[in-house]
Every structure is written in C-alpha cells, then in structure tokens.
C-alpha positions in Angstrom: 0.0 -0.1 0.0 2.8 2.3 0.9 4.4 1.7 -2.5 1.2 2.6 -4.4 0.8 5.8 -2.5 4.4 6.8 -3.2 3.9 6.0 -6.9 0.8 8.1 -7.0 2.4 11.0 -5.3 5.5 10.8 -7.7 3.3 10.7 -10.7 1.1 13.6 -9.5 4.3 15.6 -8.9 5.7 14.8 -12.3 2.3 15.6 -13.9 2.1 19.0 -12.1 5.6 20.0 -13.0 5.2 18.8 -16.7 1.9 20.7 -17.0 3.5 23.8 -15.7 6.5 23.6 -18.0 4.2 23.0 -21.0 2.1 26.0 -20.1 5.2 28.2 -19.9 6.6 27.0 -23.2 3.2 27.6 -24.8 3.1 31.2 -23.4 6.7 31.7 -24.8 6.1 30.2 -28.2 2.5 31.6 -29.0 3.7 35.1 -29.9 6.5 33.7 -32.1 4.1 31.5 -33.9 1.7 34.3 -34.5 4.6 36.5 -35.7 5.7 33.7 -38.2 2.1 33.3 -39.4 1.7 37.1 -40.0 5.0 37.0 -42.0 3.9 34.0 -44.0 0.6 35.6 -44.8 2.4 38.8 -46.0 4.8 36.7 -48.2 1.9 34.8 -49.6 0.0 38.0 -50.6 2.7 39.0 -53.0 2.9 35.4 -54.4 -0.8 35.3 -55.2 -0.9 39.0 -56.4 2.6 39.3 -58.2 1.7 42.8 -59.5 1.0 44.1 -55.9 3.1 46.8 -54.3 1.0 47.3 -51.2 -2.0 46.0 -49.3 -4.3 46.7 -46.4 -6.5 44.5 -44.3 -10.3 45.1 -44.7 -11.4 45.4 -41.1 -15.2 45.7 -41.5 -15.9 42.0 -42.3 -15.8 39.1 -39.9 -13.1 37.1 -41.7 -9.5 37.9 -42.9 -9.2 39.6 -46.4 -6.8 42.1 -47.9 -7.3 44.8 -50.5 -4.2 44.8 -52.8 -2.9 47.8 -54.7 -0.4 48.6 -57.5 2.4 51.2 -57.2 -0.1 54.1 -58.0 -2.4 52.9 -55.1 -5.0 51.6 -57.7 -6.9 48.6 -56.5 -5.9 45.4 -58.4 -7.8 42.8 -56.3 -8.0 40.9 -53.1 -5.9 38.5 -51.3 -8.0 36.1 -49.2 -6.6 33.6 -46.7 -9.2 30.9 -46.0 -9.1 27.4 -44.4 -11.2 24.3 -44.3 -11.0 20.6 -43.8 -8.8 18.5 -45.9 -8.3 14.7 -45.8 -6.1 14.6 -42.7 -6.9 18.0 -41.1 -7.0 21.7 -41.7 -5.8 23.2 -45.0 -5.1 26.9 -44.9 -4.7 28.7 -48.2 -4.2 32.1 -49.7 -5.9 33.0 -53.0 -5.5 36.1 -55.1 -8.6 37.5 -57.0 -9.1 40.4 -59.3 -11.3 43.2 -58.3 -14.4 41.7 -59.9 -14.0 38.4 -58.0 -14.3 36.4 -61.2 -10.7 35.5 -61.9 -8.0 33.9 -59.7 -4.5 35.5 -59.8 -2.8 32.7 -57.9 -3.1 30.2 -55.1 -0.6 29.2 -52.3 -1.1 26.5 -49.6 -0.1 28.1 -46.2 -0.7 25.2 -43.8 -1.6 21.5 -44.4 -1.2 18.2 -42.8 -2.0 16.0 -45.6 -0.6 12.5 -46.3 3.2 12.9 -47.1 3.9 11.9 -50.7 0.2 12.0 -51.8 -2.0 14.8 -50.3 1.1 17.0 -49.8 1.3 17.2 -53.6 -1.3 20.1 -53.3 1.7 22.2 -52.4 3.6 21.4 -55.5 3.9 23.9 -58.4 2.2 21.5 -61.0 -1.0 21.6 -59.0 -0.9 25.3 -58.0 -0.1 26.6 -61.5 -3.6 25.3 -62.5 -5.1 28.2 -60.5 -3.2 30.9 -62.4 -5.7 33.1 -64.3 -8.4 30.5 -63.6 -12.1 31.7 -64.0 -14.0 31.6 -60.8 -17.4 32.0 -62.6 -19.8 30.7 -61.5 -17.3 28.7 -59.3 -14.1 26.6 -59.5 -14.7 22.9 -60.5 -12.5 19.9 -60.7 -12.2 17.0 -63.1 -10.6 13.6 -62.4 -8.2 11.8 -64.7 -9.0 13.9 -67.7 -7.6 17.3 -68.7 -9.7 20.3 -67.9 -11.9 21.5 -70.8 -13.4 24.7 -69.2 -11.9 27.9 -68.0 -13.0 27.2 -64.5 -11.7 23.6 -64.1 -8.6 22.1 -62.6 -7.5 18.5 -62.6 -7.3 16.6 -59.4 -4.1 14.8 -58.4 -4.2 11.2 -58.8 -3.9 9.4 -55.5 -4.8 12.7 -53.7 -8.3 13.3 -55.0 -9.7 14.1 -51.7 -7.1 16.7 -50.9 -7.4 18.3 -54.4 -11.2 18.4 -53.9 -10.8 19.8 -50.5 -8.7 22.8 -51.9 -11.5 23.5 -54.5 -14.2 23.4 -51.8 -12.2 25.7 -49.5 -11.5 28.1 -52.3 -15.2 28.2 -53.5 -16.3 28.7 -49.9 -13.9 31.6 -49.3 -14.9 33.3 -52.7 -18.5 32.9 -51.9 -18.1 34.6 -48.5 -16.1 37.4 -50.1 -18.8 37.9 -52.8 -21.5 37.9 -50.1 -19.6 40.5 -48.1 -19.1 42.6 -51.2 -22.9 42.5 -52.0 -23.7 43.6 -48.4 -21.3 46.6 -48.9 -18.7 45.2 -46.3 -15.8 45.1 -48.8 -14.6 48.4 -49.9 
C-alpha cells in the first residue's frame, strides 16, 4: 500500500511539473508562432498577387481579407486567406482574386497536414499553377483523370483526389463569403 501511495504522489508531482512547463513553453512560443504566421501571410499575398506593391486589411468584415494595390495605389484585387477541412486535417490557403472576384490570380497553400507523398502534392507547383488566371465563374470545378476543358476547371491529383477536392471546396467557400460581403457593402 505504501508503494502505491508513493507512486501516485510521484506521478502527480511529475504531472504538475510537466503541465506547468508545457504551459510556460506555450506562453513563450505563442507570440513567435503568431509573428511567423503574419510574416507567412504577407509573403503569400505577394505570391498570389504578383503585381501588388502594397495591401491593407479590410476590417469591417468578420473574416480575414486584404485589398491589394499597385504602385499608383490603384486597387488590383484581393488576397483572401481561408481554411477548411482536408483529408487529414485543416488546410489553410491564400488566393489572389481580381477586383471583380471572377478570376484567380494565384493560389498558395499556407498550412496543411495531408498525407506525405500524396496529399502534400497540393503544395507542388504543378498543382498550384492550374489556378493561375483560372475563371471563378460561377465557381471553380474539378475533373478527375481527364484534362480540364473549361476555363473554371482544374485536374485533381491522382492518389490525392480528396485533398485536391478539398482545396477547391475551401476556395469556393472563401470566394462565396467574399462575394456575399461585397454584396452587403462590407468590402470596400
């Protein structure tokens, strides 16, 4: 009985110390993670809007979106970070759109936890370049195992169809939300 109590006290002590240390590490790391995420977002804005010289966050909507400008401060479109579910977990992406919200300027995957060697192919240039100058009217669609025939279609990745479809679904959800905000006058 004495041994069991000793073991329980020892494990409790170890648990309390470990929990406290993890809490301190989390408090230390959280600002650094947020700073890195902001830097990655800024970098991605210029990747999905190559003509951009500056941007500003639109604050009167309940989601993250940026208005993008050229060197003369003329609006050239939007940069929209958006996330949704993939095959393994969350996928966070950044999409560049023109001012009319009907054409994609580019797409970057910011975060993903898809299957290595399969789902992670959504981060590769061959997949991402399909979104350059892609029509978003009425929405982006996908085709499987055949080349795209329409201006708004991309081809899914063989072996990673679910991840490819997830990117398209996330993209369409984000664009719809941005279009709805624009109709309501929230995006200026």
